N, C-alpha and C positions, 0 to 999 in steps of 0.2 A: 504494500500500500504506500503510495507516494504521500508527501507532506500535504499536498492539496486535497487528497482524499480522506485524510484523517479528520474525525469530528473534533469540534472545539468543545471543551468541557467548561461548564460554569457551576459554581457551588452555591447552594441555598442552605442557610442555617437558620432554623426556627424551631422552637420547642412544640409548636402546634402544627399538626399534620395538615389541617385545612389551609393554613397560611402557605405551607410549602407547595401544596397542589395549586393554589391560586397563582403564586408567583411563577411556577413552572408553566402554567397555561398561558400567562402573559408573555413570557419570554421565548417559548419554544418556537423553533423554526428549523428548516432543513439544515443539516450540518452541525447542529448543536446537540450536546449530550448534557442532561441535567444530573448533577450529583446532589443528593439531599441528605442533610444531617439534622438530627433533633437535639443535638447537644454539641458543645465545644469539643469534647473529647472525641466524639464520632467524626466531627469535621476534621480534626487533626489526623485521624487515621486515614481518611480519604485523601488528604493532601500528601501523605507519604506515598500513595500509590498512583496518583494522577497529576498530570499537568493541568492547570486551571487558568482560564483567561480572565475570569472575574469572580469575585465572591460577594454575595449579598448576605449580610449578617444582621440578625435581629439584635437590637441592643439589650433588651430585657429578657434574659433567660435564666432559669434556676441553675445554680451551680456556677459554671464559668459563663459570664455574660459576654456580649459581643465585643466590648472593649478589651477584656482580658484575652479573648481569642485572637483579636487583631494584634495584640502585643506579642503573643506567642508566635503568630505568623511572621511578624517583623523580625523576630529573633531566629527564624529558621532560614538557612541559606536557600533552601528549595522553594520556600513560599514568600520570601520577603518582597519579591517583585510583583506579586499579584495585586491588582487594583481592588480596593474594598469600598463598597457602598453600604452604609449603615441604614437599616430600616427601623424606624421608631414610631410608636403609637402616640407618645407624649410629645409635648412641646420641647424642642431642643434648645436648652439655655446656652448662653455663650460659653459657660464653663464646660458643659457636656460636649459642645461642638469642638472646643479647644482640645479636650481630651481625645475625641475621636480623630481629629486631624493629626494630633501628636502620635496616635497609634497607627497612622498611615492611611486614614480614610481619604478618598477622593471626593466623596459627596455624602449628603444625608437625604433620605427620602422619607417624607412624612406619610403616615397612614391616615385616612384611606389613600391608596396609591392611585395616581392618575396614570392609566395604562400607557398612553402615547409618550408621556414624559419618561417613564421607566424604560420603555423600549428604545427610545432614541438615545438615552444615555448609555444603556447597556450595549447597543449596537456599535457605538463609537469604540468601546473597549474590545468587542469581538473583532471588529475590522482591524484595529491596531495589532491585536494578537496575531491575526492571520498574516498581516503584512510583515510582522517581525519574523514569523515562522518561515515565510517565503524568502526573506533576506538571509536567514540562517541557512536555508537549504541551498541558496545560490552561493553563499560563502563556502559551504562544504563542497559544492560542485567545482567551484573555482580552485579550491585547495587541492582537490583530487586531480584536476587538470594540470595544475602547476607541478604536482608531484610526478605525474606521468611525463610531463615535459622534461623535468630534471632527470628522470630515469632514462628517457630517450636520449638526452644529451650525453649522459654518462656512457650509455651503450655505444653511441656514435663515436665518442672519443676513443673508447676501447677498440671499436671496429677499425677506425683510422690507424690506430697504433699497430694493430695486427696486419692491416693492409700494407702499411709501409714496410713492415718486416717481410711480408710475403713477396712484395715486389723487389725489395732490395736483394734478397738471396739469389733469384735467378739472374737479375741484372749483374750482380757481382760475379756470378759464375760465368756468364757470357763475356764479361770484360776480361776475366782471368784467362778464359780459353782463347780469346782473340789475342791477348798478349803472348801466350805460349805459341800460338800458330805463327806469329811473326818472327819467332826465333828458329834457329836451325835445329830441328828435332827429327827423329826417325819417322818415316812414313807411318809405321804401325801405331806409334803414339799419337801422331796427328789425327789419324782416323778415329782413334778412341776418344780424343778430345772433341772431334766434330760430332760424334754420337751423343756425347754428354751435352754439348751445346744445343743440339737439336732437341734433346729431351727437355732442357731448361726453357728453350723457346716455346716448345709445345705447352709446357706448364704455364708459362707466362701468357700465352695466347688464350688458353682455356680460362685463366683467371680473369683476364680483361673481358672476354666474351660473356662470362657469367655476370660480371658487374654491369655491362652494357644491357644485357637481357633483362636483368631485374629492373633497371631504370626504364627500359622501353615498355615493359609490361605495366609497370606502375603508372606510366603516362599514357597507356592505351595505344602505344605506337606499334605493337606487334600484331600483325594480321596473320592468322593461320592459313596455310596453303592446304586446305582440306581436300581429301580424296578418299576413296574406299581403299583401306589398307588392311593387310593381314597381320594379325597380332604376332604370329611366329616370326615373320620377317622383321618386324619392329624389334622384337626381343633379341634376335640374332645380331642386328645392327648395334644394339646397346651392349651386348656381350663382347662383340669385336672391339668396341671403343673402350671397354673397361678391363679387358683381359690383362693388359700389361700392368695396371695398377693392382689387380688381384694377385697376379703372379709375383709382383715385386714384394708383396707383403708375405709371401710364402703361405698363402691361405689355400685350403681346399675349397673347391667351388662345386656346388651341387645344384642341378636344375631338375625341375619337374614341370614340363610344358605339355600343353594339350596336343594330342595326335591329330585331331580334326582341325581344319582351318577355322579361325575366329575372325570375323570381319568387323572393323571399326570404321567410323567416319572421323578422320582426323588428319593431322599434319605428321607425316611419317618421321620427318627430322626431329620435330619437337617431342613426339611420343618417345622416340628412341633416346632423346636427351633426358627425358624424365627418368627412365629406367637406368640409363647410364649414370646419371648423377646419384641415384640411390645406391647403385653398386659401388661407385667410387667412394661414396660416403661410408658405406659399410666397411670397405677395405681399409680406409684411412683410420677409422675409429675402432678397428679390431687389432689387438696385439699380434705380432708376427706368429704365424702358424695356426691362426684361427680358422673359422669356417664361415663361408658366405653362401647363402642359399637364394635361389630364384625359383619361385613357383608361380604358375598361372593357371587359370581355369575360367570357364564361362558357364553361367547359369542365370535363369530368370531375367534375361535381357541385360546382364552386366558381365563385363570381363573383370576379373580380380587378379591383380599382380601383387605379389608379396616378396619383398627383399628382406631377409633376416640375417643376423650375424651373431657371433659369440663375443662381441666386443665390450666396450666400456659401459654400455647401457646408458639409460637416461633416468636421472632421479625423478621421482613422482612430481615434485614441485616444478620441474622444468618442462614436463611433457606438454603442458598447455601452451607454452610459448616457443616450442622448438622450431616452429616455422617462421618466427620473426627474425628478420635479418640481423638486427643488432643484439638480440637477446642471446643468441647462441654463443657468440664469441667469448663473452666474459666467463661463462661457466665451464666451457669445454676447452678453453685456451690451454695449450700445452699437451692435450690428450690426442689431438689429431696428428697424424704423420704428414703434415703439409696440408694447406688449404685453409680457406677462410670460414667454411661452413655456410657460405651463402647459397650453396646448391639446394638446400631444403626450402629456402624462401622462394627460389626460382621454380622449383618443382611444384610447390603448392599453387603458384600463380598459373603455371602452364596446365596443371590438372584442371583447375577451375575454368580456364579458357575452353577446355574440351568437354565441359559439362560434367566433370567427375569430382570425386572427393578423395582425400588422402587422410589416413589415420596412422597413429603410431602406438605401439604397445611395447612396454619394457617392464621387466620384473624389478628393475632397480639398477643401481650402480654396479658395474662389472658383471651384469647378468644378461648382456646382449639386448638387442632391440629388433623390432620387426615393423617395417613400413608397408602399409597396404594401400594400393591405388585401385579404385573402382571406376571403370569407364563404361559408358553405354555402348551396347553392341548394336550394329545395324541388322 
């Protein structure tokens, strides 16, 4: 229930039931809840449980009278801000009025009560209470937004720091390789250096492509080149693109793919990129010698693709934000064997463009993870 939907409480205190019913009938309207008490003690109990916009107190009550109740309210941190209107049957002398105002009263109402006067005065306080409640809700929303911006800014700074590190390493390797090639070195060593330079250049190109793709999708600049494509062919393209990364980690790779063709309406290149990024991510976040699995099936109009691993896993508190580009880097920094972790953010965006969904499951840290993509079948 939002703040605007919550009823406004007002408190009536009088030792006579008929007076309480009469006042309630005069003030009741939509959005108001009447709290009634027949003694000061009962009123204090209600004030401990409820927020109240206005209190109307009978001055003359057996036991704790209205003045004493008002003094108790002013001494309470919870109730001291509540406006008080005293209701009295007798003439209010200056001394009684002074005592009432000293106890925190905002007004005195004489009995018999004129209905329109009571309503107009009470409505002023109800409206003020509602405005204050709305201001507090807006303040809370602004504070939550400010905290979210601060978190995003911190994640962005961490992301840029890791990005600088990731870019510097291949650039330094390329520079060192070029320096060595300019020297007089044996041909076999030069060939080995060129292979390493090509690998670094491929890594650098992939990194920049992912960054550009995330930006393009976010800005709506990527247009899918859709066609009728076969799932097995898409998966084979993804395997070919990721095989080197899986082999480099010394992982065992297990597949379980459908025998019959499964047809999708989508962009072959982007669909292969989705699966390849998941495979690369699994390989990078799995310690050497682990296991990476790719399974696929089709049922009920959906193709299901699952990439699982035996890697570092995902803590429960991180699973809800694993697909956010800035959120991943801070928590998994140092666990990946290369890479920014932006692949998952890109995967989610590309899956959505294809009308699909992606989910993640993990039993926790160091217990592996499984990413499941569901895409509509033609």
